C-alpha positions as CSV (number, residue, x, y, z in Angstrom):
1,X,-87.5,-112.7,-70.8
2,X,-91.0,-114.7,-70.7
3,X,-91.2,-117.3,-73.5
4,X,-94.0,-117.4,-75.7
5,X,-94.5,-120.2,-78.1
6,X,-97.7,-119.9,-80.5
7,X,-99.5,-123.0,-81.6
8,X,-99.8,-122.6,-85.4
9,X,-100.3,-126.3,-86.1
10,X,-104.0,-125.6,-87.8
11,X,-104.2,-123.5,-91.0
12,X,-106.7,-120.5,-90.1
13,X,-108.3,-118.3,-92.3
14,X,-106.1,-115.7,-91.0
15,X,-103.2,-117.5,-89.9
16,X,-100.8,-115.2,-92.4
17,X,-102.1,-112.4,-90.5
18,X,-101.4,-113.4,-87.4
19,X,-98.0,-114.8,-88.4
20,X,-96.7,-111.3,-89.2
21,X,-98.1,-109.9,-86.3
22,X,-96.2,-112.3,-84.0
23,X,-93.0,-111.5,-86.0
24,X,-93.9,-107.9,-85.3
25,X,-93.9,-108.6,-81.9
26,X,-91.0,-110.9,-81.8
27,X,-92.7,-113.8,-81.3
28,X,-90.6,-116.5,-82.9
29,X,-91.2,-119.7,-80.9
30,X,-93.8,-121.8,-83.4
31,X,-95.5,-125.1,-82.8
32,X,-96.0,-126.4,-85.9
33,X,-97.6,-129.3,-87.8
34,X,-97.0,-131.5,-91.0
35,X,-99.5,-128.9,-92.4
36,X,-98.1,-125.7,-91.1
37,X,-94.1,-126.6,-91.4
38,X,-93.4,-125.5,-94.8
39,X,-95.4,-122.0,-94.1
40,X,-92.2,-121.2,-91.0
41,X,-89.6,-123.5,-92.1
42,X,-87.8,-120.9,-94.4
43,X,-88.4,-118.1,-91.7
44,X,-84.8,-118.0,-90.1
45,X,-85.8,-116.4,-87.0
46,X,-88.2,-118.8,-86.1
47,X,-87.7,-121.6,-83.7
48,X,-89.7,-124.2,-84.5
49,X,-91.7,-126.7,-81.9
50,X,-93.2,-130.4,-83.4
51,X,-95.1,-133.5,-81.7
52,X,-93.8,-135.2,-85.1
53,X,-90.2,-136.6,-84.6
54,X,-90.4,-137.0,-88.5
55,X,-90.3,-133.0,-88.7
56,X,-86.6,-131.3,-88.7
57,X,-87.3,-128.8,-86.1
58,X,-85.4,-127.3,-83.6
59,X,-87.1,-128.8,-80.7
60,X,-89.1,-132.1,-80.7
61,X,-91.6,-132.6,-77.8
62,X,-92.8,-136.0,-76.8
63,X,-96.5,-136.7,-76.2
64,X,-96.3,-139.2,-73.6
65,X,-93.4,-140.4,-70.9
66,X,-92.6,-144.0,-73.3
67,X,-91.7,-142.3,-75.9
68,X,-89.5,-139.8,-74.2
69,X,-87.8,-142.7,-72.2
70,X,-86.7,-144.5,-75.3
71,X,-85.3,-141.1,-77.2
72,X,-83.4,-140.7,-73.9
73,X,-82.1,-144.6,-73.5
74,X,-81.2,-144.9,-77.1
75,X,-79.5,-141.4,-77.0
76,X,-80.9,-138.4,-78.6
77,X,-77.5,-136.7,-80.5
78,X,-79.7,-136.5,-83.4
79,X,-82.5,-134.2,-81.5
80,X,-81.4,-130.5,-81.0
81,X,-83.6,-130.1,-78.1
82,X,-86.0,-132.3,-76.4
83,X,-89.4,-132.2,-74.4
84,X,-92.3,-133.6,-72.9
85,X,-95.9,-132.6,-73.1
86,X,-98.0,-133.7,-70.0
87,X,-101.3,-133.7,-68.1
88,X,-101.0,-133.1,-64.4
89,X,-104.6,-134.6,-63.1
90,X,-103.2,-135.8,-59.6
91,X,-100.7,-135.9,-57.4
92,X,-98.8,-138.4,-58.9
93,X,-98.6,-136.4,-62.1
94,X,-97.2,-133.5,-60.3
95,X,-94.8,-135.6,-58.5
96,X,-93.4,-137.1,-62.0
97,X,-93.2,-133.6,-63.5
98,X,-91.3,-132.1,-60.7
99,X,-89.1,-135.2,-61.1
100,X,-88.4,-135.2,-64.3
101,X,-88.0,-131.5,-64.5
102,X,-85.2,-131.7,-61.4
103,X,-83.4,-134.3,-63.6
104,X,-82.4,-131.9,-66.4
105,X,-82.9,-134.8,-68.8
106,X,-84.9,-132.6,-71.0
107,X,-84.5,-129.2,-72.0
108,X,-88.6,-128.0,-71.7
109,X,-91.9,-129.5,-70.2
110,X,-95.5,-128.6,-71.6
111,X,-97.6,-128.5,-68.5
112,X,-101.7,-129.1,-69.5
113,X,-103.6,-128.7,-66.1
114,X,-107.4,-128.7,-66.8
115,X,-109.0,-129.1,-63.6
116,X,-106.9,-127.4,-61.3
117,X,-104.4,-124.9,-62.2
118,X,-103.0,-122.6,-59.6
119,X,-101.8,-125.2,-56.8
120,X,-100.2,-127.3,-59.3
121,X,-98.5,-124.5,-60.9
122,X,-97.5,-123.2,-57.6
123,X,-96.0,-126.7,-56.2
124,X,-93.7,-126.9,-59.9
125,X,-92.7,-123.3,-59.8
126,X,-91.5,-123.8,-56.0
127,X,-89.9,-127.3,-56.5
128,X,-87.8,-126.6,-59.8
129,X,-86.3,-123.2,-59.4
130,X,-83.4,-124.6,-59.7
131,X,-83.7,-126.8,-62.6
132,X,-82.5,-126.2,-65.9
133,X,-85.6,-127.2,-67.8
134,X,-87.9,-124.6,-68.8
135,X,-91.3,-124.9,-67.5
136,X,-93.9,-124.1,-70.2
137,X,-97.5,-123.9,-69.0
138,X,-100.2,-124.8,-71.9
139,X,-103.1,-121.6,-71.6
140,X,-106.5,-121.2,-73.3
141,X,-106.7,-117.5,-73.6
142,X,-104.8,-114.3,-72.1
143,X,-106.4,-114.4,-68.7
144,X,-104.9,-117.8,-67.8
145,X,-101.3,-116.9,-69.5
146,X,-101.1,-113.7,-66.8
147,X,-101.8,-115.5,-63.9
148,X,-99.2,-118.2,-65.2
149,X,-96.6,-115.6,-65.7
150,X,-97.8,-114.0,-62.1
151,X,-98.2,-117.3,-59.8
152,X,-95.8,-117.1,-57.0
153,X,-94.6,-113.7,-58.3
154,X,-91.8,-115.5,-60.6
155,X,-94.2,-117.3,-62.6
156,X,-93.9,-119.8,-65.0
157,X,-90.9,-119.9,-67.5
158,X,-93.4,-119.4,-70.5
159,X,-96.5,-120.3,-72.3
160,X,-98.1,-122.1,-75.1
161,X,-100.7,-120.3,-76.7
162,X,-103.2,-120.8,-79.5
163,X,-103.6,-116.9,-80.4
164,X,-107.1,-116.4,-82.3
165,X,-106.7,-112.6,-83.0
166,X,-104.0,-109.9,-83.9
167,X,-105.5,-108.4,-80.2
168,X,-104.5,-111.6,-78.6
169,X,-101.1,-111.1,-79.4
170,X,-100.9,-107.4,-78.4
171,X,-102.3,-108.0,-75.0
172,X,-99.9,-111.0,-74.6
173,X,-97.2,-108.7,-75.2
174,X,-98.1,-106.1,-72.8
175,X,-98.3,-109.2,-70.0
176,X,-94.7,-110.2,-71.0
177,X,-93.2,-106.9,-71.1
178,X,-91.7,-106.9,-67.7
179,X,-88.3,-105.2,-68.1
180,X,-89.3,-101.3,-68.0
181,X,-86.8,-98.5,-67.4
182,X,-87.9,-94.9,-67.1
183,X,-85.2,-92.7,-67.4
184,X,-85.2,-90.2,-63.9
185,X,-83.6,-86.9,-63.2
186,X,-83.5,-84.0,-60.5
187,X,-85.7,-81.2,-60.9
188,X,-85.5,-78.1,-58.8
189,X,-88.8,-76.4,-56.9
190,X,-89.1,-73.0,-58.2
191,X,-92.8,-72.3,-57.3
192,X,-95.3,-73.4,-54.7
193,X,-98.8,-72.0,-55.0
194,X,-101.8,-73.1,-52.8
195,X,-105.2,-73.5,-54.6
196,X,-107.9,-73.4,-52.4
197,X,-109.9,-76.6,-53.5
198,X,-109.6,-79.1,-56.5
199,X,-110.9,-82.3,-57.5
200,X,-107.9,-84.8,-56.6
201,X,-107.6,-88.2,-57.8
202,X,-106.4,-91.3,-55.5
203,X,-105.2,-94.3,-57.5
204,X,-106.2,-97.3,-55.3
205,X,-104.3,-100.3,-56.9
206,X,-104.6,-104.2,-56.6
207,X,-101.0,-104.6,-55.9
208,X,-98.7,-104.1,-52.8
209,X,-96.4,-100.6,-53.6
210,X,-93.2,-100.2,-52.1
211,X,-90.8,-97.7,-50.3
212,X,-89.5,-95.6,-52.7
213,X,-92.3,-96.5,-55.4
214,X,-95.1,-94.4,-56.7
215,X,-96.4,-92.9,-59.9
216,X,-95.4,-90.2,-62.4
217,X,-97.7,-87.4,-62.9
218,X,-97.7,-84.2,-64.3
219,X,-99.8,-81.5,-65.3
220,X,-98.2,-81.3,-68.9
221,X,-96.4,-83.5,-71.3
222,X,-93.3,-81.8,-70.8
223,X,-92.4,-84.0,-67.5
224,X,-93.8,-85.8,-64.9
225,X,-93.4,-85.4,-61.2
226,X,-92.7,-89.1,-59.0
227,X,-95.6,-89.3,-56.4
228,X,-94.9,-91.3,-53.6
229,X,-97.2,-94.2,-52.8
230,X,-99.1,-93.8,-48.9
231,X,-96.9,-96.8,-47.5
232,X,-95.9,-94.9,-44.1
233,X,-97.8,-94.9,-41.2
234,X,-98.7,-91.7,-39.5
235,X,-99.9,-90.5,-36.1
236,X,-103.7,-90.2,-37.4
237,X,-103.6,-91.8,-40.2
238,X,-103.2,-96.0,-41.4
239,X,-101.0,-96.9,-44.2
240,X,-102.7,-97.3,-47.6
241,X,-99.7,-99.1,-49.2
242,X,-101.7,-99.7,-52.5
243,X,-102.3,-96.2,-53.1
244,X,-101.2,-92.8,-54.7
245,X,-103.0,-89.6,-54.1
246,X,-101.9,-89.1,-57.8
247,X,-103.2,-85.3,-58.2
248,X,-106.0,-83.6,-59.5
249,X,-108.4,-84.7,-62.3
250,X,-107.0,-82.5,-65.3
251,X,-103.5,-84.2,-64.7
252,X,-101.4,-86.9,-66.8
253,X,-100.7,-90.2,-65.1
254,X,-98.1,-92.5,-67.3
255,X,-99.5,-96.1,-68.3
256,X,-98.4,-98.8,-70.6
257,X,-98.0,-98.2,-74.2
258,X,-99.6,-99.9,-76.9
259,X,-96.6,-101.7,-78.6
260,X,-92.6,-102.4,-78.1
261,X,-91.7,-98.9,-79.6
262,X,-94.0,-96.9,-77.1
263,X,-92.8,-98.2,-73.7
264,X,-95.7,-95.5,-72.3
265,X,-98.5,-93.2,-73.0
266,X,-100.4,-90.7,-70.9
267,X,-103.7,-90.6,-70.1
268,X,-106.1,-87.9,-68.2
269,X,-106.4,-89.0,-64.4
270,X,-109.7,-88.2,-64.6
271,X,-109.9,-90.9,-67.0
272,X,-108.3,-93.6,-65.0
273,X,-111.0,-96.5,-63.5
274,X,-111.0,-99.6,-62.1
275,X,-109.3,-102.8,-64.4
276,X,-107.1,-100.1,-65.9
277,X,-103.4,-100.7,-66.3
278,X,-100.9,-97.9,-64.8
279,X,-97.2,-97.9,-64.0
280,X,-95.9,-98.0,-60.6
281,X,-92.4,-96.6,-61.0
282,X,-89.3,-96.6,-58.1
283,X,-86.5,-94.2,-57.7
284,X,-84.2,-95.8,-59.7
285,X,-86.6,-96.0,-62.6
286,X,-87.8,-99.4,-62.5
287,X,-91.1,-99.6,-63.8
288,X,-94.2,-102.4,-63.4
289,X,-97.4,-102.6,-64.4
290,X,-100.2,-102.7,-62.0
291,X,-104.1,-103.0,-62.1
292,X,-106.5,-100.3,-60.8
293,X,-108.9,-101.3,-58.3
294,X,-110.8,-98.3,-57.9
295,X,-110.2,-94.5,-58.1
296,X,-111.6,-92.1,-55.5
297,X,-112.3,-88.8,-56.6
298,X,-113.0,-85.9,-54.2
299,X,-112.5,-82.1,-53.3
300,X,-109.7,-81.1,-51.2
301,X,-106.9,-78.1,-51.0
302,X,-104.0,-78.5,-53.3
303,X,-100.9,-77.5,-53.9
304,X,-99.0,-76.5,-57.1
305,X,-95.5,-77.2,-57.4
306,X,-93.6,-75.6,-60.2
307,X,-90.1,-77.5,-60.8
308,X,-87.3,-76.7,-63.6
309,X,-85.0,-79.5,-64.8
310,X,-81.9,-79.2,-67.2
311,X,-82.0,-81.0,-70.6
312,X,-79.0,-80.5,-72.5
313,X,-78.7,-76.6,-72.5
314,X,-82.2,-75.6,-72.0
315,X,-84.3,-75.9,-68.9
316,X,-87.5,-77.3,-69.2
317,X,-90.5,-76.6,-66.4
318,X,-92.6,-79.4,-65.1
319,X,-95.6,-78.9,-62.8
320,X,-97.6,-81.3,-61.0
321,X,-100.8,-80.4,-58.6
322,X,-101.1,-82.6,-55.1
323,X,-103.0,-82.6,-52.6
324,X,-102.0,-80.7,-49.3
325,X,-102.0,-83.2,-47.0
326,X,-99.1,-84.6,-44.6
327,X,-99.4,-88.1,-46.4
328,X,-98.8,-86.6,-50.0
329,X,-95.2,-86.9,-50.7
330,X,-92.5,-86.3,-53.8
331,X,-89.4,-88.4,-54.1
332,X,-86.1,-86.8,-53.6
333,X,-82.8,-87.5,-55.4
334,X,-82.0,-90.0,-52.7
335,X,-85.1,-92.1,-53.3
336,X,-86.7,-90.7,-50.1
337,X,-90.2,-89.5,-49.5
338,X,-90.8,-85.8,-48.2
339,X,-94.3,-84.8,-47.2
340,X,-95.9,-81.9,-49.9
341,X,-96.5,-79.9,-46.6
342,X,-92.6,-79.7,-45.9
343,X,-91.6,-78.8,-49.5
344,X,-89.5,-75.5,-50.1
345,X,-88.3,-73.7,-53.0
346,X,-84.9,-75.1,-53.7
347,X,-85.8,-78.8,-52.9
348,X,-84.9,-80.9,-55.6
349,X,-87.3,-84.2,-56.7
350,X,-87.1,-86.9,-59.4
351,X,-89.0,-86.2,-62.4
352,X,-89.3,-87.8,-66.0
353,X,-88.9,-85.7,-68.7
354,X,-91.8,-86.2,-71.3
355,X,-92.0,-86.0,-74.9
356,X,-93.8,-82.7,-75.1
357,X,-96.5,-83.2,-77.5
358,X,-99.0,-86.2,-76.9
359,X,-102.6,-86.8,-79.0
360,X,-105.1,-88.7,-77.2
361,X,-102.0,-89.8,-75.2
362,X,-99.7,-90.9,-77.8
363,X,-96.4,-88.8,-78.3
364,X,-96.7,-87.1,-81.6
365,X,-94.5,-84.6,-83.6
366,X,-96.6,-81.8,-83.6
367,X,-96.0,-78.3,-82.0
368,X,-98.3,-78.3,-79.0
369,X,-98.0,-75.3,-76.3
370,X,-98.6,-76.3,-72.6
371,X,-98.0,-73.8,-69.9
């Protein structure tokens, strides 16, 4: 899990509110000062960081290399964990940071790159991949944090960030929530219906999707069918590895939830637009958040599939509507894509059993009938 160190060195008007929200989000790594130390010292879960050596924190961060070298030379038995905060302004700074990380003499290094960001962090991540020193990026806002976490795919080990509002913490939680599993199971096709025309939705993402990966879409909140991405070349059409031809405008699609208690929520395909976040899910149930680049809605002939899945002793009917074309595929129980034009009754495909009732996409405990 990526580390998020929250900068609470300044007492602000909303500090108590922000601290409580941070704890609700399981953010317990806190950078403190003499002014704020007492606010967090009695909270057992908190790991405290400080630039002040007089404060008894779990991690002491030196603000210059000379102080760090003196501590290492004198011995650091009195310091549980040791780190350094440094600016990277040129190639010499970068090389020094890489050398220090690979020496494994400190536990954590906090890097601030004011003028140029991506290139130095790409080098740091690549050159310190085997280091035991945690690489932390000092960022100004949520956008910088997301960039740092995704640089060279693996990203930095963590970020140092000063939250200004509860929304900052909510957005940060969404970014670092990278380990998602959505349970998939087999469902059997029990009916296929032709629909002469409907408005269908293509979801084009800003990411390259993989073989065996797609999106979960369903006509009701009872369940969702895994629709495969258009990653395959055909005789007449080139692959569109960023696209899922997802279904009709009324269908639900799974998108990231609002908090750690709700992994996902649903939205109508007709609502999705560029800039939105959706889930890409593979045949093993591994899910990742991707960004929508654009959505294309056009009138096309469609097929409606009715599937039956078992949940305990009851049978659940799930349906989805897909464009009637060779390039659209469902995912079978072996993780293989099968074009919808070749699907027959009795075939089995991967689905996710849904919550049943949702209100504006959020799961609720209410009796709602969808059929």
